[in-house]
N, C-alpha and C positions, 0 to 999 in steps of 0.2 A: 602530464600526471600519468604514471604507470597503470596498466590495465590487469585486474586480477584474471589469472588463468583457470579457466575450468579443467577439473581432472576427472570428476565423476559426471560424464556427459553421456549424451544419447550415443549408443556406440553405431558405427557405420559411418558411411560418407555423408559429407554436408548435403543438406536438401536444396532444391533449386532456389528457394526463397533466401535461404542462408547464403549461398552463393551470390544471388543478385545483390544482398546488402554488401557484402565484402566488395564486389564489382564497383560498387556504386559509393564507397567510402567517401572519398573528397566532396561528392555532391552533399551526401548527408550531413557531414560535418559542417559544412559551409551553411546548409538550410538551418541547422540546429542553432548555429551561432547567430544566425538572423531572429530566430524565435526569442532568444534570451536577450536580444537589444529591445524586443517590443513588450516582453513580458517577465514578470519577477516571479523566480522560481522559488517553489515552497522552502522553508528552511530545510527539511527533511521529508524523506518519502520512501516507502517500500512498495514494490508492484510484485503481484503474483501473477506468474506468467504459465501459460501451457503450450507444449510443443508437441503437436501431432504429425510433425513431418512435413505434410501439406500446408498446416496452418500454425502461425506463432502469434499469439495474441494475450494481452493483459487480460486477466478475469477479476481483479480486485486491486484498487489502489489506496493505500492507507497513509493517511497524512499525519498519522501519531506513532511512528512505527516502534515496536517494542521488542525487538530482538537484535539488538546490537551486541548482545552477549553470543550470539551465533555467529559472528563474522569472524575470519580469521584474524587473529590478534596481529600477524605479521604486517596486516594491512592498516594497522592503526595511523602509522603516519599519513596514509591518504585520507583518513577520517578527519585528522586534524587539520591538513592542509585546507579541505574543503569546508571545515567550520570556520577557520579563518576567514575565508572569502565571504562566508554566510554572514558572520558577525560584522565584519567590515561595510557590508552594504546596508545594515539595519542601524548600527550604531558604532560608528568608527572608533570613538572614544571608550567603548564600553570596557568598565573595568570589573562590574560584577554582575551576576545573574542569578536568579531563582529558577530552579528546575521543579517543576508541579508535576509528580507522577501519579499515576492511578492509585486507587486505594487499596493494591494487593498487597498488604503487610505480610500474607503467608504465601505467597507465589514465589518462591524463590528463584525462579527461572526470570521472571519478570524484574524481580530487584537486581538479580545480577545485571541485567539489561540497563538498569537505572546507574548503577556503579560504573559500567563501561562507559556510558553517555557522559557521567559527570567528568570522568577521567580524560575523556577526549576534549570537552569542553575547557577544563583546566588546562590542558596541554595546549590549546589553542589561544591561551592569554586572558583568560577571566576567571575571577573567583566565583565558585559555584555553590550556593547552598540550596538545600532541598527543602522547599516549602510545601506541606502537606495539607490536603483539605480535609483529611479525617478530623472530624469533630473531637473525638475522645483524645487525640493528642493535644495536650494543652502546654506542654512544655518540650524542651530537646529530648527526643528519644533516640538512642543508638540501637541499631539493628546489626546482629552479626551473622553474615550469610553463611552458608555450608562451605562455600570454597574459601573462607575466611576473610573476604572484604567486609567492610564496615559501612553502614549509611547512618547519617545523623538528620533524623526528621525533625522538623521543625514547624510550629503553628504559624501559620500567614496572618499577617496584621495588615489592615488598611490604615492608611495615612493621608487624608485627603483623596486625592485621585492617584495616590502612588502605594504600590505594593510593597510590604517589607516583611522581613523576619528579624527576629532579635537584634536589635542595633546594627541592621544591615539594608541600606537601601539602595538597590542594584538597578543598574540602566535598563535591563532587558529582563523578560518573564517568557521562558519557554515552558511550554506546556506538553508534556507526554502522557496526557489524560484525553480520551477522545470525547469526553464530555456527554455519554451516553445518558447519564442520570440528569442532565441539564446543565445550563450554564449558570455558576455560582455568582451571585451578586458581586461578591467580592472581588471578580475579575472584571467586572464591567466598567466601562468608561475610564480605563487606565491612561494617563499620560506616557507611561513607559511603552517601549515597543513590546506588543504580545503577539509571540511567534508559536506556532501558526495562530492566524487570527481566530477569533472565537466563532466565527460562522463556518469554520473548517471542522467544528465538532457535529456530532450527530444529532444534537437538538435542530441543528438548520440543514445540516449536508444532507444530500440525497445521491444514492449511487447512480441514478438515471440521469441527474445534471452531470455528473460526471462523464458518463459514456456517451452523453450527447455532445459533450464537448470533445470527448475522444473521436468521435465519427467524424467531426469536422476537421480535426489533426490528420486522421488516417486518410481522409479523402484527398486533402492536400498533399500529403507525403506521396501517397500512391500515384497521385497525378506525377510529381517529381520523378518517381522511379519507373512510371509506365507500367503499373502492375494492377491487378484487381485488389481494390481495398478490402474486400472479403478476407483475403488471405492474411491479414493482420488485425481484422475487426469482426468481435463477434456481434451479431445481430442482437436487438434486445428491443422490449417493449416494457411500458410502465402500465402497472393496473393499480389504480387508486380506489380508495373507500372499499376496502376488503376487511371482512372480519371471520376469521377462521373459526372461532367459537361458535357462532351464531349461522355459519355457511351462508354469510352474505358475499356477494361479489364473485361467486364461483364461475358465473357465466362469462364475466368479462376475463377472468384468469384462463378458463378453457379456451376461450376463443383466441387470446394471445398464443397460448402454447400450441393451438392448432396452427396458426399463422405462422408460426417461426418454423416448425417443424417443417412444414411445407416448403417454406423458403430454404431451408437449410438442404432438405432431401433435392430440391433443384439443383443447388449448387453441388451436392455431392454428385449427382448424375453428369452435371457439365465436367467435373474434374475425374470421373471414373472412380469415385471413392465408394468402397465395399460396405465400410461401417454403416450402422444404424444412427440416423441422427438422434439428439435428445437435447432437453433444455434443463436449464438451471432456474428453480423458482426460489428467489431470495428476498429477504426483507430489504426494502429500500432504504433503511437507515439502520444501523448497528453493524457490529462485527462480531469478532471470536468465533466464527463458522457457525453462529446460530440463526435459525429461521432459515434454512437452506434445504431444498430437496430435489433430486434427480428426477426428471419426468420424460418418458419415451412415449407415452401415448395420453391423448387429452383425456381419456376416461379414468387416468389415474387421478386426476384433480377432483372429478365427481366422487370418487370413491375413496376419500381419505378417512379413516376411522378416527374415533375419538383421539387416540394417544397421538396420532399423525397431526391433527388439527391443533391439538394443544402444545405439541412441540414448534409449531409455525407461528403460533399466535403471540408468543413473547419472546424477546431477545435479551441481550445483556442489560443489567439493571431494572429487569422488569418492563421494559419499554414495549409497550403494545404495538403490535404490527397492523397498521392501518394502510399501507401502500406497500406493493411488492414489485419488484423488477423480473421479469422473464428474459433470461439471458440465453443465447445460443450456447450449448455445451461444446467445450473443445476438450477432445480427447488428449490425454497424456501419454506418450508411448516412452517415457523415460523411466528408469528404474534404477534403484542403488540396492545392490544384492538383489532380494526377493522382494523388496517393497516398492511399490508404486510412487513415483516421486514427481514434484514440479518446482522449478526454479524459482527463488525469490531474490529479487535484485534490491540493493540498497542504495541511496543517493543522500547526499548532503549538498544543497544548493542544488546546481546543475551537474554535479560531478557523480559518477558511479564510483562507489567506495567499496564494493564487495557483495557478497551474496552468500546463499546457502540453499541447499535441498530441504524442502519439507518432505518427509517420507511417512508412508501409512502401510502397515502390513495387512490392514483388515479392509481396506479400500479399493474399489476397482480404477481402471483408466477412465472410467465415465463418472466418478463421483467426486464430491467435495473432500479435499485432504485436511482442510481446516478443522479437524474434529479430535474429540478424546481419543487418545493412543497415538497421535502423531508424535513424531520424531523429527530433529533436525541433524544435518550433517554439516557441523560447522566448518569444516576442512573442505567443502566442495570447491573452494577458490583457494588454489595453493599458491605457486610461485609467481612472483611478478613478470610479466613479459611487456615490452615497451609498446608493442602493438600487434594486430593480427596481420597475418600475410596471406592476401588473395592469391598469391602464385604458389603457396603451398597448403593444399586443401586439408594436411593433416596437422596443420599447425595447431596446437591446444587453444590457442585463444580465439579462435575463429568463430566456435560456438557462442562462445560467452560475447563475442563483439555483436551478434545478432540479438542476444539478449538485452545488451546493454542498449542498443538501438530501440526496441520496441518498449522497453522500460521508460526510456527519456520521452517517447512520443506521450507516454502515458503521464509523464511529469509536465510535459507542455500542457496537456490536457486538464491536469489539476490546476496549473496556473490560470488557464481560461475561465475554469470552473468558478475559482475563487473570485476572479473579476468580475463574471457574470452575476454572481449570487451575493457580492458585497453589499451589505446593507447601505442604505443613502446616508452620506455624512461620515461614513467610517472609512478610515484608511486601513488596508490590508498590512501595513507594517507597523502601525501604532504610531504613537507620537514620542520618538525617542529623543532624549535630552542629554 
């Protein structure tokens, strides 16, 4: 498969870490092939990366990616190829699939993502109907998008242990809903393949579990390349039993903030890095950039005002924050125009299919960019290139190759995470027929 070429990249020469990844390409690809022999890749995944030059690491991994509309349309064939592989693994005879999206009927960008995803799957050789969890939709309802695309939303129906929409009994159920509001009973104990598995939703999933799995992967990978695992792995700790509204658990949070800042400061001194260390405090469950704050001093945790505590107390779908993850902050020294930027890499099965930049004109290099006001640069990955060229540091795909390697490490970690958190008696692939 061809590799998308990065055009709006960090300017300047490749950093030592990126050059090391290029030089070790044969060993890396062989190691990754071995991982996919032992572990099942999630159906799809997106990874947010931060590149500070001296460090390149994932900061978030999404198992229900909602930005396929931001990928370069020229790479649609790559997506189709990868989707074919994923479908063949889970249901080789698949003829039909129900796609279950989020309930964002007013979010045009998200709905465009659903339309692109549906087109990818149809081109991969399956009939795709969109089944909605919105209770108010009781009959087929067409939505016309601003770009002219049309979506037909249909109410889901349960027939025994099978999920269906009007007169359509699919082989597979693909979820593009992160289940922040809980796992609907209609999706439980289905005999069809359900992808991703239900325990990938935020009802069960925890970011700390993912980064614990990533730590294992990063340590093994770093041993292969003989590098310091810290260069690709952010420190983190989990703090449970916290209540921001009632100011409970602040001592635990402050302690972990202090610990990680000290650990990062020691690493900065070791590598001669002049920046000030910082941490990101984020809800351990949930997405959409909610429940996140940047902290540079432990006193900031003690001095949160009521507005800040309220903002940290609840995330998407009103989910109460009871557990947080304290994660080492990774600077991003990339920009698009005057906006701070971070790359987002998309994968289907174990193939990288493209990506884009998330940019924000009102955020700094040490802040979360997944926030209101963010924009996307869908043409960040432009023309295809068959492979990076370690003998030519100026070859455009070289930096993207480094991004693809780190993103795939996060994908391996997601596979491990799902294995380790799988409820007893449940198969992650469902029971395809």
